[in-house]
N, C-alpha and C positions, 0 to 999 in steps of 0.2 A: 508533367512527367518527362523524363529524358529517356534516351535509348537504353541505358543500362537498367532503368526501372522496368521498362517494357520487357526486356530480356528476363529479368528476375521473376516477373509474373508468370513466365512460361517455363522456367527452369525445371520445376517438378514434373511438368508434363513430359518434356523431352527426356528427362532422366528416367522416367518410367519405361521408356522405350529404348533405353540403353545409350542415350546420347549424353555426353558430358560437356559442360561448358569449359572451353579453353580459357585459361585465366588471362592471357595477354591479348588474344584476338577477339574474344567474346563471340566465338563461333561454336555452335554445338557440333560435336564430332563423335563418331562411333568407329572405332578401329576394327579393321578386318584383316585377314591374312595377307591379302594382296594390296591393301591400301586403306582407305577410309571413306566414310560417308559424312557429309556435312550439311548443316542447315544454317543459312545466314538470315538474320533479322535486322532490317534497316528501318529506323524510325526517325523522322525529321519533323520538327515542330516549327510552325510559322504563325504569325499573328492571325491570319485568316483561316488556316487549316493545318492539319497534320497529315503526314503520309506514313503508312505502314506497309512494308514490302518484305516478302519472303523469297528466298532462293534456295534451291536444292542442288547438291553437287556430289560427285564422286571423284576420288583420286585413285589411280592405279600407279603405285610407286615405280614399277619398272618402266612404264610408258613415259612418265615424267622425267625419270633419270636419263633415259635415252635421248629424248628430244632436246633437253636443255644442254646436251653436249654440243649441239649444233645451232642453238639459238642464242642471240646476244642478250641474255638475261642475267640479272644479279643472282648470286648463289642463294641468298635467302629466299628469293622468289621461287627458284627452282625447288626448294625444300617445301614450300607451302602452296605451290600451284595446284590447281584442280583440273582434272581431265575433262570434266563436263559439268557445266552449270546450267540449270534450267529454271524457268519461272513457273509457278503453279498453274497459270492459265494455259500452259502448253502441255500439262499433264492431266488435269481434270478441269471441269467447268464450274466447280463449286465457288471458287473465289477469283477475283480479278487479279491482274498483274500487280496492282497495288491498291490499297484502300485509301480513300480520301476521307478524312475524319474531321468533324467540327466540334465534337464533345466527347466526354468520357463514356457516355452510354454507347455511342457508336464504336468507341475503342473496345469496350467489353464484347460487343457483338462481333467485331472483326476478329478478335482473338478466339472466340468460340468457333467462328466459321473456319478459321485457319486450323484449329485443332481437329475439327471434324474432317477437313480435307486431308490432313496428314494421316489420320486413322483410316480413311476410306481409300486414299490414292497415294499420298505422298510417301509414306514409309514403304509401301509395296514397290513404288517406282525406284526408290533408293536401293531396295534389296535386289531388284532386277538389274539395275545398271552397274552394280558393283561386280556382277558376273562378267568376266572379260569377253566371252563370246557374244553376249547380248549387247554389251557396250560397243563392241566392234560392229555389230550388225546395225546398231543405231546410227553410227557414223557413216557406214557404207550406204545406208538407205538415203542419206541426205545428199551425198555426192556433190552435185553442183548447187545445191540449196543448203548451205551449211547453217549451223545453229546461229540464230540472230545474236545470241549473247556472246558469241566467240569471234575473235579476230580470225580472218580466213587463214592466215599463215599458220596459226596455232592449230586450227581445225585440220588443215592438210597434214601437218607434221604428226599430229596425234592419230589421224585416220589411217595413214599409211603404216605407222608403227603398230597400231592395233591389228591391222590386216596381216602384217608379217608375223606377229607373235601368236595371234589367235585365229587366223583364217588363212593358213599358208596355201591351201588349195586354190584360193581366189586371189592370192597376193599379186601375181603377175598382172592380172587384169586391173585390179584396183590401183596398183602402182602406176599404170599408164594413165588412168583416169585422174588421179591426184596430180601427176606430173603435167598432164595436159592443162589442167585448171591453173596451175602455177604459171605456166607459160602464157596461157590465154589472158590472164589478168595483168600481164606485163609487170610482174614484180621487179624489184631492183635486182641488179646483177648479184649483189651480195646475198639476197634471199634465195635466188635461183641456185647459186653456188652452194649455199648451206643445205638446201634441199637435196641437191645432187650428192653431197657428201653423206647426208643421212641415208639416201637410197643405197649408196655404195656400202655403208655400214650394215644396213638391213639385209642386203643381198648376200652378204657373207656371214650373217649371224647364224649361229647354230641354235636351232629352235628346240626348246623343251616345253611341251604343252602343259599349262597349268589350268586347273578348273576351279 
C-alpha cells in the first residue's frame, strides 16, 4: 500500500466527524469560524518495515496572518501554516508517536487504535484547541519549554500574538517573557528586529475579543 491508499481507508471515518480530505494536500480539514482543524496522516513503506504517523493541528487565521507579516516566509506557506501541531502521544497514551509495522495485520490494528484514539481524545483536543483562549493558555503554559514540534521562533511569535489578542490582561507579562527568551537564545539580529517590529504592531493593535 502507499500513503494515498492508507488515507483512503480512513476517509469515511474522518468524514463522519466533519473532516474533509483536501484534494491537493491530502490533509483532513474541518473549517471553523476562526480557522480550521487538521489531521495529517504520514505513511512510509520500506523493505524491512512501514511507518504510520498521525499529527493533529489547529490554525487561527488572524494569528497566522499577523505573524507572517514579520516572518520571512513564502506567501503560500503563510496561507497554509498551522498555529499548533501536536502528536497523539502528547495528547493521550493510547497510541505511540508512530507505528512501526511489518505486515497488513499490524496495519489494520494500528488504524483501529488510531480511530479509537481520535474518538476518545483526539477530536476533543482539536475542539478545545480551536478555542482561542484555550490555545493561548496552552502556549503560555509552555513558556520556556515550547512545543517540540515547533520551531522556537514560530512558537514565540504565535505565543505573544495569541496573548495580545486573547489574553490582554496578561499580555504585558507574557510579552516580556517571550522577549526575554528571544534575547536569551541569542537569535540573529534579523529575528530580534522582526520580533520587536511584531511587538510594536501588537502594542498598538486595537483589540476586539472573539470567542
